[in-house]
TORPA-4810 file (N, C-alpha, C, O; in nm, 3 decimals):
<nodes>
NODE_1_0.276_-1.036_-0.157_0.361_-1.003_-0.045_0.273_-0.943_0.065_0.194_-0.852_0.041_M
NODE_2_0.288_-0.996_0.186_0.209_-0.949_0.300_0.235_-0.800_0.325_0.350_-0.755_0.325_K
NODE_3_0.127_-0.727_0.347_0.139_-0.584_0.377_0.013_-0.536_0.449_-0.085_-0.610_0.462_N
NODE_4_0.018_-0.413_0.496_-0.095_-0.356_0.569_-0.170_-0.252_0.486_-0.231_-0.161_0.543_R
NODE_5_-0.166_-0.261_0.356_-0.226_-0.160_0.270_-0.376_-0.142_0.297_-0.422_-0.029_0.312_A
NODE_6_-0.450_-0.250_0.304_-0.595_-0.237_0.325_-0.624_-0.170_0.458_-0.703_-0.076_0.465_I
NODE_7_-0.560_-0.217_0.563_-0.579_-0.159_0.696_-0.547_-0.009_0.694_-0.622_0.071_0.749_F
NODE_8_-0.435_0.027_0.632_-0.393_0.167_0.630_-0.485_0.252_0.543_-0.510_0.369_0.574_L
NODE_9_-0.535_0.196_0.434_-0.632_0.270_0.351_-0.758_0.300_0.431_-0.810_0.412_0.428_C
NODE_10_-0.808_0.200_0.502_-0.929_0.220_0.582_-0.903_0.325_0.690_-0.984_0.416_0.710_I
NODE_11_-0.790_0.312_0.758_-0.757_0.406_0.866_-0.740_0.549_0.815_-0.763_0.645_0.889_R
NODE_12_-0.700_0.564_0.688_-0.676_0.695_0.631_-0.787_0.741_0.536_-0.767_0.834_0.457_N
NODE_13_-0.901_0.676_0.542_-1.019_0.713_0.462_-0.993_0.714_0.312_-1.046_0.799_0.240_N
NODE_14_-0.912_0.621_0.264_-0.893_0.604_0.121_-0.993_0.498_0.078_-0.977_0.379_0.109_I
NODE_15_-1.098_0.542_0.007_-1.215_0.458_-0.012_-1.215_0.374_-0.139_-1.289_0.276_-0.148_A
NODE_16_-1.133_0.410_-0.238_-1.139_0.336_-0.364_-1.000_0.290_-0.408_-0.899_0.348_-0.369_T
NODE_17_-0.999_0.187_-0.489_-0.874_0.139_-0.548_-0.812_0.249_-0.634_-0.691_0.267_-0.634_I
NODE_18_-0.895_0.320_-0.705_-0.846_0.426_-0.793_-0.778_0.537_-0.715_-0.674_0.588_-0.756_E
NODE_19_-0.836_0.576_-0.602_-0.776_0.680_-0.518_-0.642_0.632_-0.462_-0.543_0.706_-0.464_E
NODE_20_-0.638_0.509_-0.413_-0.514_0.452_-0.361_-0.408_0.446_-0.471_-0.293_0.484_-0.449_Y
NODE_21_-0.446_0.400_-0.588_-0.353_0.390_-0.701_-0.294_0.526_-0.736_-0.173_0.540_-0.757_A
NODE_22_-0.379_0.626_-0.742_-0.335_0.762_-0.775_-0.236_0.814_-0.670_-0.137_0.878_-0.703_R
NODE_23_-0.263_0.786_-0.545_-0.178_0.837_-0.438_-0.040_0.772_-0.434_0.057_0.835_-0.391_K
NODE_24_-0.030_0.647_-0.479_0.101_0.581_-0.478_0.164_0.573_-0.618_0.275_0.522_-0.633_I
NODE_25_0.092_0.622_-0.720_0.149_0.631_-0.853_0.156_0.501_-0.931_0.252_0.476_-1.004_G
NODE_26_0.053_0.418_-0.915_0.047_0.293_-0.992_-0.089_0.283_-1.059_-0.179_0.362_-1.033_V
NODE_27_-0.104_0.185_-1.146_-0.233_0.162_-1.212_-0.332_0.103_-1.111_-0.291_0.043_-1.012_S
NODE_28_-0.461_0.119_-1.137_-0.560_0.057_-1.049_-0.543_-0.095_-1.043_-0.568_-0.156_-0.938_P
NODE_29_-0.503_-0.156_-1.152_-0.483_-0.301_-1.154_-0.370_-0.340_-1.058_-0.383_-0.436_-0.982_E
NODE_30_-0.261_-0.264_-1.063_-0.148_-0.291_-0.974_-0.188_-0.264_-0.828_-0.153_-0.342_-0.740_R
NODE_31_-0.260_-0.157_-0.804_-0.306_-0.125_-0.669_-0.393_-0.238_-0.614_-0.382_-0.274_-0.497_A
NODE_32_-0.479_-0.291_-0.696_-0.565_-0.402_-0.654_-0.481_-0.522_-0.613_-0.511_-0.586_-0.512_N
NODE_33_-0.377_-0.554_-0.689_-0.288_-0.665_-0.654_-0.219_-0.639_-0.520_-0.205_-0.731_-0.439_L
NODE_34_-0.176_-0.515_-0.498_-0.111_-0.480_-0.372_-0.210_-0.497_-0.256_-0.176_-0.555_-0.153_I
NODE_35_-0.331_-0.448_-0.273_-0.432_-0.457_-0.168_-0.469_-0.602_-0.138_-0.499_-0.635_-0.023_L
NODE_36_-0.466_-0.688_-0.238_-0.498_-0.829_-0.220_-0.377_-0.910_-0.175_-0.387_-1.031_-0.155_K
NODE_37_-0.262_-0.844_-0.159_-0.136_-0.909_-0.121_-0.093_-1.011_-0.224_-0.033_-1.113_-0.190_E
NODE_38_-0.123_-0.985_-0.351_-0.085_-1.073_-0.461_0.028_-1.017_-0.545_0.055_-1.067_-0.654_D
NODE_39_0.096_-0.914_-0.496_0.204_-0.849_-0.572_0.335_-0.860_-0.495_0.337_-0.851_-0.372_A
NODE_40_0.443_-0.879_-0.568_0.575_-0.863_-0.510_0.609_-0.715_-0.529_0.625_-0.668_-0.642_I
NODE_41_0.618_-0.644_-0.418_0.632_-0.499_-0.423_0.773_-0.456_-0.462_0.872_-0.517_-0.421_L
NODE_42_0.780_-0.351_-0.541_0.909_-0.291_-0.574_0.950_-0.199_-0.461_0.868_-0.161_-0.377_T
NODE_43_1.077_-0.162_-0.460_1.123_-0.065_-0.359_1.048_0.066_-0.369_1.014_0.127_-0.268_E
NODE_44_1.021_0.111_-0.493_0.947_0.236_-0.513_0.805_0.227_-0.458_0.755_0.324_-0.400_D
NODE_45_0.740_0.113_-0.476_0.604_0.097_-0.424_0.604_0.095_-0.271_0.516_0.153_-0.208_E
NODE_46_0.702_0.029_-0.213_0.711_0.027_-0.066_0.734_0.169_-0.015_0.669_0.213_0.080_I
NODE_47_0.826_0.241_-0.077_0.854_0.379_-0.036_0.731_0.468_-0.051_0.701_0.548_0.038_K
NODE_48_0.660_0.455_-0.163_0.541_0.536_-0.186_0.436_0.511_-0.078_0.372_0.604_-0.029_A
NODE_49_0.419_0.386_-0.040_0.323_0.353_0.066_0.369_0.408_0.200_0.288_0.462_0.276_N
NODE_50_0.496_0.393_0.230_0.548_0.444_0.357_0.533_0.596_0.365_0.497_0.651_0.469_C
NODE_51_0.561_0.663_0.254_0.545_0.809_0.251_0.398_0.848_0.266_0.365_0.940_0.341_D
NODE_52_0.311_0.779_0.195_0.168_0.810_0.201_0.113_0.791_0.343_0.044_0.878_0.395_L
NODE_53_0.145_0.679_0.403_0.086_0.646_0.532_0.172_0.689_0.652_0.131_0.675_0.767_F
NODE_54_0.291_0.741_0.622_0.382_0.786_0.728_0.414_0.673_0.827_0.402_0.688_0.949_K
NODE_55_0.454_0.559_0.770_0.494_0.442_0.849_0.628_0.390_0.798_0.672_0.428_0.690_V
NODE_56_0.691_0.304_0.877_0.817_0.243_0.833_0.788_0.128_0.737_0.676_0.076_0.731_S
NODE_57_0.889_0.091_0.663_0.876_-0.023_0.571_0.847_-0.150_0.650_0.765_-0.232_0.607_A
NODE_58_0.912_-0.168_0.762_0.888_-0.288_0.843_0.742_-0.295_0.889_0.682_-0.403_0.890_D
NODE_59_0.685_-0.181_0.928_0.546_-0.180_0.970_0.456_-0.208_0.850_0.365_-0.292_0.858_Y
NODE_60_0.479_-0.139_0.738_0.395_-0.159_0.620_0.396_-0.304_0.575_0.293_-0.359_0.535_F
NODE_61_0.513_-0.367_0.581_0.527_-0.506_0.536_0.491_-0.608_0.645_0.514_-0.728_0.628_L
NODE_62_0.435_-0.560_0.755_0.389_-0.645_0.865_0.503_-0.726_0.926_0.483_-0.841_0.965_A
NODE_63_0.621_-0.667_0.932_0.735_-0.734_0.994_0.745_-0.700_1.142_0.811_-0.771_1.218_L
NODE_64_0.679_-0.592_1.184_0.673_-0.552_1.325_0.532_-0.507_1.357_0.452_-0.477_1.268_V
NODE_65_0.502_-0.503_1.484_0.370_-0.457_1.527_0.369_-0.310_1.543_0.266_-0.253_1.579_E
</nodes>
């Protein structure tokens, strides 16, 4: 699923998959799938990312600029 996770991690100085995974409460394997846009995100994962990065779901999912 298209998302801005990589861009937002870079912008927020989140340097590793493990750090990103810990911050959103998923396994490193799952975080890697999210970063590669190879995961269908759950509502909880979308919310965790929005909370972490302080963005809307539409922005995180690249539905708006």
